[in-house]
N, C-alpha and C positions, 0 to 999 in steps of 0.2 A: 808491636812497637807503637808507641803513641805518635801522633802526627807531628807534634812540635819537635821532638828529637829527630825524627826523620827529616823534617824540613831543614834543620840545622846541618845535618849530615849531607844532604843533597846540595844545599847551598855551598857548603865547604868544598864538596867534590866538583862543583860546576866550574871552578876556576883552575886553569892549567897550572898556574904557579903553585897553588895549594897542593895540587896533585903531585907536582915535582917535589915539593917539600916532603910530602908523605912518602914518596918513593925513596928519597934520600934517607929519611929516618928509618924506613924499613930496611934499606940496604946497609946503612952504616951505624945504626944504633943512635943513642942519645947524642945530640949535637947542640952547640950554642947557636944563637941567632946570628952571630958574627960569622961562624963557620958556614952556616946555611947561606948567608948572603954572598959569601965569597964564590959560591958555585952558581949564582943566579945573576941575571942582568938587571937587578933592581937593588935599591939601597937597603941598608940594614933596617931603617925605619919602616920601609915597605914590607920587609920580611916580618917585622914585629906585628904589623897589622894582619898579615896573613896568619901568623901563629895565633893571634888573638881569636880569629874566626875558627881556626882548627881546634883551639882549646874550648871555645864556646860549644862546639859540636861534640866535644868529648873525644875527639880523634887524637889529641895530643895532650900529654901531661907535662908538667914542669917539675924538675928536681933541682934543688939548690945544692951546689957543690962549692963550698967556700963562697967566693964572690960571684961565681958564675951561675947562670941558670941554664940548665940543659933541658932540651925538649926531646921527648921520646914519643913514639907512636903508641897509641892505645887502640888496638884493632877491634875491640868489642863492638863499637857502634857500626863498623863496617859490616860485621856479621848480621847485625840487625837490619841494615839497609839491604843486604843481599837477600835476606829472608823476605823482606817486604816486596822486593822485585820478583822473587820466586812465587810469592802468593799471587801477585798480579798476573804473572805469566801463566800460572796454573788456571786461573779463571779464563784467560784467553784460550788456553788449550781446550778447555771444556766447550767453550763457545764455538771454536773452530771445528771440533769433532762433531758437534751437533749440526753445524752447517754442512759439513762434508756428508753426513748421513742423509740429511734432507735432500741435498743435490743428487746423491746416488739414488734415492728413492724416486725422485722426479724424472731421472733419466733411465730408469729401468723399464724396459718394454713390458707392457702388460700382456699376459697370455690370452689367446683368443680361442 
């Protein structure tokens, strides 16, 4: 995954309100900004700004239905972010295993 898309996803996920919006879209399906705002302690305009950040990160897509715009979760970038975190975790696992082996060697009594 390229760094710029990862940056946008992590930026979007860093905000609790955006995570709440994603959770609702995941649980309830496509919703309008007005419906999303009704369940949050922020204005419709603030929800619009959060939706813009989520859309920029590729986490949300917009579907027009008549005069309404419905937002729906697009989970693919989340999979990419999880993969990135797993890669970093695997690197640390290797380093920690190497450290564990080295410590075990240092603390193993030598035979006389």
